[in-house]
Backbone as a printed PyTorch tensor [residue, N CA C, xyz], in Angstrom:
tensor([[[-32.8180, -17.8440, -77.3620],
         [-31.5590, -18.5850, -76.3890],
         [-31.5250, -19.9570, -76.5390]],

        [[-30.6060, -20.5900, -76.9750],
         [-30.5130, -21.9470, -77.0250],
         [-29.9810, -22.6120, -75.9480]],

        [[-30.3630, -23.8000, -75.7650],
         [-30.1590, -24.7200, -74.4350],
         [-28.8570, -24.6200, -73.8470]],

        [[-27.7980, -24.5280, -74.7060],
         [-26.3680, -24.5710, -74.0410],
         [-26.0100, -23.2170, -73.4580]],

        [[-26.5740, -21.9560, -74.0070],
         [-26.3070, -20.6780, -73.5830],
         [-27.1420, -20.7740, -72.1570]],

        [[-28.2520, -21.2670, -72.0730],
         [-29.4750, -21.1060, -70.9380],
         [-28.6300, -21.7970, -69.8380]],

        [[-28.0730, -23.0820, -70.0650],
         [-27.4810, -23.7760, -69.0190],
         [-26.1750, -23.2520, -68.4610]],

        [[-25.5020, -22.5150, -69.5890],
         [-24.2910, -21.6900, -69.0860],
         [-24.4210, -20.6010, -68.1220]],

        [[-25.6020, -19.7030, -68.5290],
         [-25.8900, -18.7180, -67.7640],
         [-26.4730, -18.9560, -66.3100]],

        [[-27.2350, -20.0990, -66.4630],
         [-27.5100, -20.6890, -64.9870],
         [-26.5670, -21.1120, -64.0670]],

        [[-25.5480, -21.8010, -64.7790],
         [-24.3710, -22.2500, -64.0460],
         [-23.4450, -20.9890, -63.5310]],

        [[-23.3210, -19.9250, -64.2470],
         [-22.6540, -18.7370, -63.7780],
         [-23.3080, -18.0650, -62.6950]],

        [[-24.6490, -17.9480, -62.8620],
         [-25.5010, -17.3740, -61.7970],
         [-25.6410, -18.1730, -60.5180]],

        [[-25.7870, -19.4750, -60.6430],
         [-25.4440, -20.4390, -59.4550],
         [-24.1660, -20.2830, -58.7910]],

        [[-23.1790, -20.2670, -59.5640],
         [-21.8970, -20.1960, -59.0490],
         [-21.5830, -18.8660, -57.9740]],

        [[-21.9330, -17.9180, -58.8560],
         [-21.9250, -16.6290, -58.2230],
         [-23.0090, -16.2700, -57.0270]],

        [[-24.0770, -16.9580, -56.9970],
         [-24.8750, -16.9240, -55.7680],
         [-24.4340, -17.7850, -54.4930]],

        [[-23.8200, -18.8330, -55.0790],
         [-23.3120, -19.7400, -53.9000],
         [-21.8440, -19.4950, -53.4100]],

        [[-20.9760, -18.8140, -54.1430],
         [-19.6290, -18.5220, -53.9310],
         [-19.6070, -18.0250, -52.5300]],

        [[-18.7620, -18.7750, -51.4230],
         [-18.5490, -18.3130, -50.0070],
         [-17.4180, -17.3680, -50.0830]],

        [[-16.7370, -17.1480, -50.9370],
         [-15.4900, -16.4910, -50.9710],
         [-15.7410, -14.7680, -50.2720]],

        [[-16.6190, -14.3110, -50.9490],
         [-16.8960, -12.7230, -50.7530],
         [-17.4920, -12.6100, -49.2580]],

        [[-18.3990, -13.4730, -48.9890],
         [-18.9510, -13.5340, -47.7610],
         [-17.9840, -13.8620, -46.6300]],

        [[-17.1820, -14.9420, -46.8290],
         [-16.2140, -15.2270, -45.7860],
         [-15.1820, -13.9720, -45.5170]],

        [[-14.8000, -13.4690, -46.6410],
         [-13.7120, -12.2940, -46.7500],
         [-14.4170, -11.1310, -45.8290]],

        [[-15.8080, -10.8020, -46.2340],
         [-16.4020,  -9.7000, -45.4920],
         [-16.6450,  -9.9280, -44.1850]],

        [[-16.9650, -11.3050, -43.5880],
         [-17.1520, -11.4630, -42.3400],
         [-15.7760, -11.6210, -41.5680]],

        [[-14.9720, -12.0880, -42.1410],
         [-13.5790, -11.9960, -41.4100],
         [-12.9560, -10.5590, -41.0380]],

        [[-13.4220,  -9.7740, -42.2080],
         [-12.9560,  -8.3010, -42.1180],
         [-13.7050,  -7.4550, -41.0430]],

        [[-15.1690,  -8.0400, -41.0200],
         [-15.8760,  -7.3680, -40.0310],
         [-15.5220,  -7.9320, -38.5260]],

        [[-15.1160,  -8.8570, -38.5010],
         [-14.7280,  -9.6600, -37.1620],
         [-13.1410,  -8.7820, -36.8370]],

        [[-12.5880,  -8.7080, -37.6960],
         [-11.3570,  -8.0950, -37.4840],
         [-11.4150,  -6.4090, -37.0710]],

        [[-12.1820,  -5.8870, -37.9190],
         [-12.8000,  -4.4020, -37.4100],
         [-13.2630,  -4.4610, -36.0470]],

        [[-14.3440,  -5.4020, -35.6870],
         [-14.8570,  -5.3750, -34.1140],
         [-13.7530,  -5.6260, -33.2160]],

        [[-12.9420,  -6.4820, -33.5510],
         [-11.7110,  -6.8660, -32.4990],
         [-10.7650,  -5.7170, -32.3090]],

        [[-10.5370,  -5.0820, -33.3340],
         [ -9.6830,  -3.9320, -33.2240],
         [-10.4450,  -2.6740, -32.5400]],

        [[-11.4790,  -2.5250, -32.5370],
         [-12.2650,  -1.5700, -31.9370],
         [-12.4800,  -1.7000, -30.3690]],

        [[-11.8840,  -3.0240, -29.9190],
         [-12.1210,  -3.3760, -28.5940],
         [-10.7960,  -2.8180, -27.6680]],

        [[-11.1010,  -2.5000, -26.4150],
         [-10.1370,  -2.1550, -25.5790],
         [ -9.9840,  -3.3210, -24.2720]],

        [[ -8.7780,  -3.4350, -23.8590],
         [ -8.6960,  -4.4720, -22.8540],
         [ -7.5670,  -3.7400, -21.7980]],

        [[ -7.7750,  -4.0230, -20.4510],
         [ -7.0860,  -3.5310, -19.4850],
         [ -5.4510,  -4.1130, -19.3920]],

        [[ -4.7860,  -3.3580, -19.3130],
         [ -3.2370,  -3.7780, -19.1120],
         [ -2.9880,  -4.1350, -17.6490]],

        [[ -1.7530,  -4.3150, -17.1480],
         [ -1.5190,  -4.8910, -15.8640],
         [ -1.7410,  -3.8450, -14.9030]],

        [[ -1.7250,  -2.6450, -15.1240],
         [ -1.9910,  -1.4190, -14.1160],
         [ -3.5680,  -1.2800, -14.2270]],

        [[ -4.1760,  -1.7130, -14.8350],
         [ -5.5890,  -1.5220, -15.0850],
         [ -5.9920,  -0.3170, -16.1130]],

        [[ -5.1310,   0.1270, -16.7770],
         [ -5.4260,   1.1280, -17.8480],
         [ -6.0820,   0.5830, -19.0290]],

        [[ -7.2530,   1.0600, -19.7020],
         [ -7.8770,   0.7290, -20.9940],
         [ -6.8170,   0.9800, -21.8680]],

        [[ -6.4540,  -0.1950, -22.8260],
         [ -5.7910,  -0.0400, -23.9180],
         [ -6.5670,  -0.2870, -25.0590]],

        [[ -6.8260,   0.6540, -26.1770],
         [ -7.5430,   0.3450, -27.1660],
         [ -6.8680,  -0.3700, -28.3380]],

        [[ -7.2350,  -1.3760, -28.8520],
         [ -6.2560,  -2.1320, -29.7450],
         [ -6.0640,  -1.3690, -31.2160]],

        [[ -6.9740,  -0.2250, -31.3330],
         [ -6.8090,   0.7780, -32.5230],
         [ -5.3540,   1.4110, -32.3050]],

        [[ -5.0390,   1.3630, -31.2020],
         [ -3.7780,   2.3510, -30.8410],
         [ -2.4320,   1.5470, -31.6640]],

        [[ -2.6990,   0.4000, -31.8870],
         [ -1.7710,  -0.2850, -32.8140],
         [ -1.8890,  -0.3690, -34.3310]],

        [[ -2.7390,   0.2790, -34.7060],
         [ -3.1400,   0.5830, -36.3360],
         [ -2.0570,   0.9960, -37.0820]],

        [[ -1.8060,   0.7030, -38.2400],
         [ -0.7090,   0.9800, -39.0680],
         [  0.3480,   0.2790, -39.3520]],

        [[  0.6260,  -0.7350, -38.5850],
         [  1.7910,  -1.6840, -38.7640],
         [  1.1250,  -2.8950, -38.5800]],

        [[  1.9510,  -3.8390, -38.9190],
         [  1.4410,  -5.3260, -38.5800],
         [  1.3610,  -5.5460, -37.1160]],

        [[  0.4280,  -6.2480, -36.5910],
         [ -0.0010,  -6.6870, -35.4640],
         [ -0.1060,  -8.0730, -35.0430]],

        [[  0.8100,  -8.4490, -34.2050],
         [  0.6990,  -9.9510, -33.7110],
         [ -0.0460, -10.1140, -32.6510]],

        [[ -1.1260, -10.6340, -32.3700],
         [ -1.8170, -10.8030, -31.0960],
         [ -1.9420, -12.4730, -30.7920]],

        [[ -1.3610, -12.6110, -29.4290],
         [ -1.2220, -13.8820, -29.0690],
         [ -2.1880, -14.0290, -27.7250]],

        [[ -3.3970, -14.6810, -28.1100],
         [ -4.0980, -15.0960, -26.8680],
         [ -3.3940, -16.3540, -26.0820]],

        [[ -3.5180, -16.3510, -24.8080],
         [ -2.5960, -17.1920, -23.9750],
         [ -3.3930, -17.3020, -22.6180]],

        [[ -2.8460, -18.2210, -21.6220],
         [ -3.1920, -18.3540, -20.2620],
         [ -2.2220, -18.7570, -19.4960]],

        [[ -2.2890, -18.3990, -18.3050],
         [ -1.0440, -18.9410, -17.5120],
         [ -1.0320, -20.3450, -17.1120]],

        [[ -2.2030, -21.0530, -17.2490],
         [ -2.4250, -22.5520, -17.2230],
         [ -2.1870, -23.1840, -18.4900]],

        [[ -1.8500, -22.6630, -19.5090],
         [ -1.8580, -23.2160, -20.6780],
         [ -0.2780, -23.3450, -20.9810]],

        [[  0.2680, -24.8820, -20.8970],
         [  1.4930, -25.3730, -21.1050],
         [  2.1230, -24.8270, -22.4730]],

        [[  1.5520, -25.0090, -23.5750],
         [  1.9650, -24.6890, -24.8000],
         [  2.2770, -23.2130, -24.9320]],

        [[  1.3310, -22.5750, -24.2720],
         [  1.2230, -20.9840, -24.3220],
         [  2.5210, -20.5770, -23.3800]],

        [[  2.7680, -21.1170, -22.2750],
         [  4.0040, -20.7330, -21.6880],
         [  5.0940, -20.8740, -22.4750]],

        [[  5.1640, -22.0570, -23.0840],
         [  6.4850, -22.6380, -23.8530],
         [  6.8720, -21.7130, -24.8840]],

        [[  5.6850, -21.0820, -25.6420],
         [  5.8970, -20.1540, -26.9560],
         [  6.4430, -18.9360, -26.5510]],

        [[  5.8910, -18.3770, -25.3180],
         [  6.3540, -17.1270, -25.0480],
         [  7.6830, -16.5430, -25.2940]],

        [[  8.7210, -17.2320, -24.6670],
         [ 10.0250, -16.8410, -25.0280],
         [ 10.4150, -16.6470, -26.7080]],

        [[  9.6160, -17.4810, -27.5240],
         [ 10.1320, -17.3740, -28.6930],
         [  9.3580, -16.1670, -29.4700]],

        [[  8.1070, -15.9660, -28.6870],
         [  7.3680, -14.5790, -29.2540],
         [  7.8860, -13.4700, -28.9440]],

        [[  8.6810, -13.5580, -27.6590],
         [  9.4110, -12.3390, -27.1110],
         [ 10.5790, -12.0730, -28.0540]],

        [[ 11.2500, -13.2390, -28.4100],
         [ 12.4710, -13.1050, -29.2490],
         [ 12.0020, -12.5170, -30.5550]],

        [[ 11.0440, -13.0090, -31.1750],
         [ 10.5280, -12.5560, -32.6020],
         [ 10.0880, -10.8350, -32.4400]],

        [[  9.4160, -10.6910, -31.2010],
         [  9.1130,  -9.3130, -30.9700],
         [ 10.3120,  -8.3660, -31.0450]],

        [[ 11.4720,  -8.6650, -30.4470],
         [ 12.6070,  -7.8590, -30.3610],
         [ 13.2430,  -7.7540, -31.8990]],

        [[ 13.1500,  -8.9890, -32.7720],
         [ 13.6720,  -9.1910, -34.1640],
         [ 12.9250,  -8.2470, -34.8480]],

        [[ 11.5700,  -8.0480, -34.7460],
         [ 10.7310,  -7.0740, -35.6920],
         [ 10.1150,  -5.8240, -34.8800]],

        [[ 11.1760,  -4.9390, -34.4080],
         [ 10.5500,  -3.8520, -33.8160],
         [  9.5760,  -2.9190, -34.4640]],

        [[  9.3620,  -3.0400, -35.8890],
         [  8.4590,  -2.2650, -36.6450],
         [  7.0210,  -2.9900, -36.7150]],

        [[  7.0290,  -4.1260, -36.0360],
         [  5.6870,  -4.9170, -35.8750],
         [  5.3330,  -4.8270, -34.3320]],

        [[  4.0420,  -4.7390, -34.0040],
         [  3.4230,  -4.8310, -32.6520],
         [  3.1790,  -5.9540, -32.1920]],

        [[  3.5970,  -6.5680, -31.2150],
         [  3.3070,  -7.8340, -30.4120],
         [  2.3730,  -7.5040, -29.1620]],

        [[  1.4600,  -8.1590, -29.0140],
         [  0.5950,  -7.8830, -27.9160],
         [  0.0520,  -9.4480, -27.4740]],

        [[  0.1230,  -9.5460, -26.1670],
         [ -0.5040, -10.7460, -25.6020],
         [ -1.6900, -10.4840, -24.9650]],

        [[ -2.8790, -11.3380, -25.1030],
         [ -3.8480, -11.0790, -24.5850],
         [ -4.1780, -12.3600, -23.6530]],

        [[ -4.3900, -12.1490, -22.3200],
         [ -4.5380, -13.1810, -21.4570],
         [ -5.8990, -13.5660, -21.2410]],

        [[ -6.1170, -14.7210, -21.4110],
         [ -7.5050, -15.3220, -21.0310],
         [ -7.4710, -15.9710, -19.7390]],

        [[ -7.3280, -15.2620, -18.8080],
         [ -6.9880, -15.3220, -17.5010],
         [ -7.3140, -14.1630, -16.4250]],

        [[ -6.8000, -13.9760, -15.2150],
         [ -7.0960, -13.0640, -14.3000],
         [ -5.9160, -12.1810, -14.3220]],

        [[ -5.9040, -10.9390, -13.9120],
         [ -4.7720, -10.1160, -13.6360],
         [ -3.7760, -10.4520, -12.6710]],

        [[ -4.5510, -11.0150, -11.4200],
         [ -3.5770, -11.5580, -10.5810],
         [ -2.7200, -12.7900, -11.1040]],

        [[ -3.3870, -13.7530, -11.7120],
         [ -2.6600, -14.5720, -12.3710],
         [ -1.4790, -14.4200, -13.0500]],

        [[ -1.7330, -13.4060, -13.9370],
         [ -0.7610, -12.7660, -14.9030],
         [  0.4060, -12.1500, -14.1990]],

        [[  0.0230, -11.4410, -13.0570],
         [  1.0840, -10.7620, -12.2550],
         [  1.9510, -11.8190, -11.7560]],

        [[  1.4530, -12.8210, -11.1640],
         [  2.2710, -13.9560, -10.2910],
         [  3.0470, -14.4990, -11.5140]],

        [[  2.4860, -14.8890, -12.5880],
         [  3.3280, -15.5160, -13.8510],
         [  4.3740, -14.6090, -14.1730]],

        [[  4.0950, -13.4720, -14.2150],
         [  5.4830, -12.6190, -14.8320],
         [  6.5630, -12.4520, -13.8890]],

        [[  6.2860, -12.9440, -12.6190],
         [  7.5050, -12.9790, -11.6420],
         [  8.4360, -14.2600, -12.2250]],

        [[  7.9370, -15.3170, -12.8340],
         [  8.7730, -16.1540, -13.3820],
         [  9.2200, -16.0540, -14.6490]],

        [[  8.3110, -15.6000, -15.5160],
         [  8.4210, -15.5140, -17.0500],
         [  8.1670, -14.3430, -17.4520]],

        [[  9.1100, -13.4730, -18.1220],
         [  8.9370, -11.9060, -18.2240],
         [  9.1450, -12.0450, -19.9590]],

        [[  8.1820, -10.9420, -20.4610],
         [  8.1420, -10.8440, -21.7780],
         [  8.3210,  -9.2800, -21.7890]],

        [[  8.8770,  -8.7400, -23.3190],
         [  9.0720,  -7.3520, -23.4060],
         [  7.8630,  -6.8710, -24.0570]],

        [[  7.0730,  -7.7730, -24.6400],
         [  5.8920,  -7.0550, -25.1840],
         [  4.5330,  -6.8100, -24.5250]],

        [[  3.6500,  -5.9210, -24.7730],
         [  2.5750,  -5.3760, -23.6940],
         [  1.5720,  -6.7800, -23.4620]],

        [[  1.1140,  -6.9440, -22.2060],
         [  0.2390,  -8.0320, -21.9380],
         [ -1.0710,  -7.2090, -21.3320]],

        [[ -2.1960,  -7.5790, -21.9560],
         [ -3.5260,  -7.3700, -21.6150],
         [ -4.3020,  -8.4140, -21.2270]],

        [[ -5.4000,  -8.1040, -20.5930],
         [ -6.0700,  -9.1220, -19.9210],
         [ -7.5260,  -9.0940, -20.1790]],

        [[ -7.8650, -10.0210, -20.9820],
         [ -9.2150, -10.3590, -21.2250],
         [-10.2410, -11.0020, -20.4850]],

        [[ -9.5500, -11.8830, -19.4580],
         [-10.5370, -12.7960, -18.6990],
         [-10.9230, -13.9160, -19.3840]],

        [[-12.0130, -14.6290, -19.0590],
         [-12.4550, -15.7200, -19.7310],
         [-13.3950, -15.2410, -20.7940]],

        [[-13.8220, -14.1000, -20.9570],
         [-14.7030, -13.6390, -21.8370],
         [-13.9450, -13.4430, -23.1580]],

        [[-12.6440, -13.4320, -23.2020],
         [-11.7060, -13.4210, -24.3620],
         [-11.8310, -14.5850, -25.2060]],

        [[-12.5250, -15.8540, -24.6090],
         [-12.8610, -16.9100, -25.6610],
         [-13.8000, -16.6280, -26.5420]],

        [[-14.5840, -15.7020, -26.4380],
         [-15.6240, -15.4570, -27.2760],
         [-15.1700, -14.4270, -28.3380]],

        [[-14.1390, -13.7220, -27.7050],
         [-13.4070, -12.9030, -28.7530],
         [-12.6710, -13.6270, -29.8170]],

        [[-11.8270, -14.7440, -29.2000],
         [-11.0940, -15.6620, -29.9970],
         [-11.9220, -16.3070, -31.1730]],

        [[-13.1400, -16.7070, -30.6570],
         [-14.2050, -17.3940, -31.4870],
         [-14.5500, -16.5040, -32.7630]],

        [[-14.7720, -15.3010, -32.4020],
         [-15.2880, -14.4280, -33.5130],
         [-14.2710, -13.9550, -34.5880]],

        [[-12.9360, -14.2420, -34.0500],
         [-11.8980, -14.0910, -34.9070],
         [-11.7330, -15.4670, -35.7590]],

        [[-12.0350, -16.4960, -35.3610],
         [-12.0660, -17.4840, -36.2680],
         [-11.4260, -18.8900, -35.4560]],

        [[-11.2220, -18.8210, -34.3990],
         [-10.8080, -19.8890, -33.3750],
         [-12.0930, -20.6010, -32.8600]],

        [[-12.8840, -21.0960, -33.6110],
         [-14.2210, -21.6030, -33.2520],
         [-14.2280, -22.7930, -32.0760]],

        [[-12.9510, -23.2880, -31.9840],
         [-12.8780, -24.3710, -30.7530],
         [-12.5950, -23.4900, -29.6110]],

        [[-11.9610, -22.4260, -29.7810],
         [-11.6450, -21.7600, -28.3660],
         [-10.3600, -22.2370, -27.9050]],

        [[ -9.4330, -22.9430, -28.5390],
         [ -8.4240, -23.4210, -28.0130],
         [ -7.0880, -22.5440, -27.7640]],

        [[ -6.4110, -22.6500, -26.8990],
         [ -5.3370, -21.7000, -26.7440],
         [ -3.7080, -22.7510, -26.8520]],

        [[ -2.7620, -21.9170, -27.2000],
         [ -2.5380, -20.4490, -27.6770],
         [ -3.2860, -20.1760, -29.1330]],

        [[ -3.6430, -19.1940, -29.4250],
         [ -4.1180, -18.8040, -30.6310],
         [ -3.4220, -17.5090, -30.7070]],

        [[ -3.1430, -17.6850, -32.1240],
         [ -2.0820, -16.2530, -32.5650],
         [ -2.7500, -15.6810, -33.9620]],

        [[ -3.1770, -14.3180, -33.7920],
         [ -3.5150, -13.9130, -35.3070],
         [ -2.5120, -12.5470, -35.6650]],

        [[ -2.3420, -13.0260, -36.9230],
         [ -1.3710, -11.8530, -37.5050],
         [ -2.1370, -10.8750, -38.4660]],

        [[ -2.2000,  -9.4880, -37.9710],
         [ -2.9460,  -8.5420, -38.8210],
         [ -1.7690,  -7.7800, -39.6750]],

        [[ -2.1600,  -7.4840, -40.9150],
         [ -1.0270,  -6.8630, -41.6100],
         [ -1.2430,  -5.3690, -41.3150]],

        [[ -0.5270,  -4.6010, -42.2420],
         [ -0.4920,  -3.0160, -41.8840],
         [ -1.7690,  -2.2750, -42.0390]],

        [[ -2.6780,  -3.0060, -42.8470],
         [ -4.1320,  -2.3610, -43.2390],
         [ -5.0940,  -2.7980, -42.0520]],

        [[ -4.6950,  -3.4920, -41.0220],
         [ -5.5600,  -4.1420, -40.1470],
         [ -6.5240,  -5.4040, -40.5550]],

        [[ -5.8890,  -6.0820, -41.6680],
         [ -6.5840,  -7.0990, -41.9580],
         [ -5.8590,  -8.3170, -41.6670]],

        [[ -6.6830,  -9.3840, -41.3370],
         [ -6.2030, -10.5880, -40.7890],
         [ -5.3290, -11.3420, -42.1180]],

        [[ -4.1360, -11.4170, -41.7630],
         [ -3.2600, -12.0950, -42.7270],
         [ -3.1490, -13.6680, -42.6380]],

        [[ -2.9990, -13.8270, -41.1910],
         [ -3.0290, -15.4890, -40.9220],
         [ -3.3280, -15.5790, -39.3850]],

        [[ -3.8700, -16.7910, -39.2640],
         [ -3.7440, -17.1760, -37.8960],
         [ -3.2650, -18.6030, -37.4860]],

        [[ -3.0300, -18.8070, -36.3210],
         [ -2.3340, -20.1060, -35.8670],
         [ -2.9260, -20.5680, -34.6370]],

        [[ -3.4550, -21.5510, -34.5820],
         [ -4.2360, -22.4340, -33.5050],
         [ -3.0240, -23.4390, -32.8400]],

        [[ -2.8450, -23.3220, -31.7400],
         [ -1.7260, -24.2580, -31.0570],
         [ -0.3390, -23.4400, -31.0410]],

        [[  0.6120, -24.0520, -30.4370],
         [  1.7450, -23.4780, -30.2630],
         [  2.5340, -23.1930, -31.4600]],

        [[  3.0370, -21.8960, -31.5240],
         [  3.6870, -21.4280, -33.0300],
         [  4.9660, -22.4440, -33.1170]],

        [[  5.4130, -22.3470, -34.5160],
         [  6.7120, -22.7310, -34.9040],
         [  7.2470, -21.4390, -35.1730]],

        [[  8.4580, -21.4820, -34.1210],
         [  9.1480, -20.2010, -34.2040],
         [  9.9980, -19.7810, -35.5960]],

        [[ 10.3620, -20.8500, -36.2020],
         [ 11.0880, -20.7950, -37.4210],
         [  9.8730, -20.2870, -38.6370]],

        [[  8.7970, -21.2310, -38.6470],
         [  7.7620, -20.7830, -39.4830],
         [  7.2380, -19.4430, -39.3660]],

        [[  6.9850, -18.8040, -38.0590],
         [  6.3670, -17.4420, -37.7920],
         [  7.6270, -16.6520, -38.3010]],

        [[  8.7930, -16.8200, -37.8330],
         [  9.8410, -15.8030, -38.2110],
         [  9.9810, -15.3490, -39.6840]],

        [[  9.7060, -16.7650, -40.6320],
         [  9.7760, -16.6090, -42.1340],
         [  8.7070, -15.7820, -42.5130]],

        [[  7.5000, -16.3290, -41.9150],
         [  6.2310, -15.4170, -42.3490],
         [  6.4700, -13.9550, -42.1110]],

        [[  6.6320, -13.5740, -40.8930],
         [  7.0110, -12.1050, -40.4150],
         [  7.9740, -11.4620, -41.5990]],

        [[  9.1040, -12.0860, -41.7080],
         [ 10.0550, -11.7030, -42.8250],
         [  9.3070, -11.2510, -44.2140]],

        [[  8.5890, -12.1660, -44.5790],
         [  7.8290, -12.0400, -45.9280],
         [  6.8700, -10.7000, -45.6600]],

        [[  6.0970, -10.7920, -44.5600],
         [  5.2710,  -9.6240, -44.2630],
         [  5.8360,  -8.2960, -44.2830]],

        [[  6.7700,  -8.1990, -43.5260],
         [  7.7930,  -7.0320, -43.5940],
         [  8.4980,  -6.5810, -44.8410]],

        [[  8.6700,  -7.4240, -45.7250],
         [  9.3670,  -7.1050, -46.9290],
         [  7.9830,  -6.6540, -48.0190]],

        [[  6.9230,  -6.9820, -47.5570],
         [  5.5210,  -6.7730, -48.5680],
         [  5.3010,  -5.1870, -48.5390]]])
C-alpha cells in the first residue's frame, strides 16, 4: 500500500468515525419515540397517549399561560388547525390545570390541550429545546419523525407554507 492510499483510507475511516449525522438522527428519533410514548392529562384529567395521534402529521405546541408570545400565537395555531384538518394539533401546557382552565375562559382554541406541568420542560429539552424556552413547536411527519422544530413564536405564514408542503408530500 502506498502512502497516498494509506492516507486516503485513514481519512475515510476518520470521517466515518467522527460523523455526527447518524448519531444525531438516531438520538432525535429515539427522543421522538420516547416523547410519543408518553401520556398527558387533558383538562378533564383523563390520560391521553400521544401515540393516539400517530399516522398523520402532528404539530405539538408547548406553551404556558404566563408566556406572552405563547398566548399571542395561539389564535394563529388555532386557525392553522382548522385549515389543516388532516393534521393533529396539540397544545401541551407547561403550567397547572387550574391556570389553563382560567386562561381558556379568555382565549379559546379548538385543538386539544394537555397539561404537562413544569416537568414538561425536561420533555422539551429531550426533544431538542436545550434552553427550555417557550413557546416551542415540534412538527412530526406522518411517520412520527421530527420534521421541524421552532423555538419562539411561530410565523404563521411560514408555518402555513411548511404545513402545505408537508401535506403535499
